[in-house]
C-alpha positions as CSV (number, residue, x, y, z in Angstrom):
1,X,-0.2,0.0,0.0
2,X,2.0,3.0,-0.9
3,X,0.8,6.6,-1.6
4,X,-0.2,8.9,1.0
5,X,-1.9,7.0,3.6
6,X,-2.2,9.5,5.9
7,X,-5.4,10.8,4.2
8,X,-6.9,7.6,5.4
9,X,-4.7,6.1,8.4
10,X,-4.6,8.1,11.7
11,X,-1.8,8.6,13.8
12,X,-3.1,6.1,16.3
13,X,-4.1,3.6,13.4
14,X,-0.4,3.5,11.8
15,X,1.0,2.7,15.5
16,X,-1.8,-0.2,15.8
17,X,-0.4,-1.3,12.2
18,X,2.9,-1.3,13.3
19,X,2.5,-3.4,16.3
20,X,0.5,-5.6,14.3
21,X,3.0,-5.8,11.7
22,X,6.0,-6.6,14.5
23,X,3.8,-9.8,15.5
24,X,4.1,-11.2,11.9
25,X,7.9,-11.1,12.3
26,X,9.7,-14.0,13.2
27,X,12.4,-12.2,14.6
28,X,11.5,-11.0,18.7
29,X,12.3,-7.2,19.1
30,X,13.2,-6.1,22.5
31,X,12.8,-2.8,23.8
32,X,14.0,-1.4,26.9
33,X,16.4,1.4,28.8
34,X,19.3,-1.1,28.6
35,X,18.6,-2.6,25.1
36,X,19.9,-0.8,21.8
37,X,17.2,1.0,20.3
38,X,18.9,1.3,16.5
39,X,16.3,-2.0,15.5
40,X,13.7,-0.1,16.4
41,X,14.7,2.4,14.5
42,X,15.4,0.4,11.5
43,X,12.0,-1.3,11.4
44,X,10.3,1.9,11.7
45,X,11.7,3.1,8.8
46,X,11.2,0.1,7.1
47,X,7.3,0.2,8.2
48,X,7.2,3.9,6.9
49,X,8.6,3.4,3.6
50,X,6.2,0.3,3.2
51,X,3.3,2.8,3.5
52,X,4.5,5.7,2.2
53,X,4.8,7.6,4.8
54,X,6.8,10.7,4.9
55,X,10.3,11.6,6.4
56,X,10.0,12.5,10.0
57,X,9.8,16.7,9.8
58,X,12.5,18.9,11.6
59,X,12.2,18.8,15.1
60,X,10.0,16.0,15.7
61,X,11.7,15.2,18.6
62,X,10.4,18.6,20.4
63,X,6.9,17.4,20.1
64,X,7.1,14.2,22.0
65,X,5.7,14.1,25.4
66,X,8.3,13.3,27.8
67,X,8.1,10.5,30.5
68,X,9.6,10.7,34.0
69,X,12.7,8.2,34.3
70,X,11.7,5.3,36.2
71,X,14.5,2.8,38.0
72,X,15.8,0.6,36.2
73,X,17.0,-2.7,37.4
74,X,20.2,-3.6,36.3
75,X,20.6,-7.3,33.8
76,X,22.2,-9.0,36.8
77,X,20.0,-7.7,39.5
78,X,19.8,-10.1,42.5
79,X,17.0,-8.5,44.6
80,X,14.1,-10.4,45.9
81,X,11.7,-9.8,43.2
82,X,13.8,-10.0,40.4
83,X,15.3,-13.3,42.0
84,X,11.9,-14.5,42.2
85,X,9.8,-13.4,39.4
86,X,12.9,-12.4,37.2
87,X,13.2,-8.7,35.5
88,X,9.9,-7.0,35.1
89,X,9.6,-5.2,31.9
90,X,6.0,-4.1,32.3
91,X,6.1,-2.8,35.7
92,X,9.4,-2.5,37.3
93,X,9.8,-2.8,41.1
94,X,10.1,0.6,43.2
95,X,13.8,1.7,44.1
96,X,12.6,0.8,47.6
97,X,12.4,-3.2,46.4
98,X,15.7,-3.1,45.0
99,X,18.4,-4.2,47.6
């Protein structure tokens, strides 16, 4: 589907389509503060080109809503939560949980 899909696809639809497209790939993709993000940039670029999306505008990064930093457990964390459950990518323990 090439062409100006932004006439028919909203930004939220594009995000859902991208995530759906990721699930069709055999290779898993990992995201997180301690992982290299370049694979994500490459996948986004590929997805955008496949759908005919324009290149990002200058200053696009200034329009991002910034998130507050969260406590990140190191890969080799030995705290009780990580020891029992394993690293928690969706709801990491708080700083107080980490010993």
